[in-house]
N, C-alpha and C positions, 0 to 999 in steps of 0.2 A: 594540485588542486584542479587543474584543467581536466585531467583524466577522470576525477570524481564527478565533475560537472557533466562531462560527456556520458559517463555511466548513468548518472541520475536522469539526464535528459533522455537517454535511450530507454531507460526503464519506464519513464512516463509515456514515451511514444509507443512502446509495446502494449501498454494497457489501454490506449485510446480506442482501438477497435472494439474493445469490450463494451464501450458506451453505446454502440450501435446495435447491440444484441436485441433479440426479440422482446417485445413488450408483453407483459402478463397483466391481466386485469386484477384489481383488488379482490374481487369476488373469488377468482381462481386461487389466489394466494392464501386466502383465509380458510380453505377447506382442507382439513387433515394434513397440515404441513408440519414436518419435523426436520429440523436442521441436522444433517448428517455429516457435513463437512463444508469446507470453503477453500478454494484455491484462487489466488490472484484477486484482482479488483482494480478499480480506478485509483490512481495516485493523486491525492488532493493536498498532501502536506509532506514537506521535507524540511528537516532541521538538522544542522550539523553543529556539533560541539566537540572540539578536540579531535580525536581519532574515531568518533562515532557519528553515524548518520541515523536519524530516526525518521522512518518513512511510513506514512499512512497508506496502507495498501488495502483498499476496500475497508472491511470492518476489523482490520488487524493493525497493530503497530509493530513494524519490523525494525530491528536494530542491527546495523551493519558496523563491523570494525573496518575502518577505511585507512588503517595505518599504511597499507600498501594499496594506493588508489587504483592500481591496475588489476588488483585481485581482492575486491571487497569480500568480507566473510560475514555471513549471517550468524550473529551470536545469540539471537533470541527473537521471540515474537510472542505477542499476547494470544490468548484464545480469541474466539470470535466475540467482538464487542457489540453492544446494542445498535450501533449505527456506523456509518462511514467515519473514519478519523478525520476531523475537520481541519481546515486550513489554519485555524487559530493555534494549532500545535506549533507551527513554524514561528509564531510570535513569542513563544515562551523561551 
């Protein structure tokens, strides 16, 4: 469990620098914008149940198999959701 905690903490710390990225005005965002992909994002929610960790990574929910905490495996992820996966995920 300690290795899983270290992994999840490291994952959160890796995404923190993304918060300081350049700011774009709303007017710029609304002009001819089409989503073509998404990689990474801020981690706002983590929930663990059994051998699975459910992690909100930006606008996606990523599911990890943590049966071997030293080598977690991504077993699935959602498509891009309408917003950032909220902290309330961890409360469920």
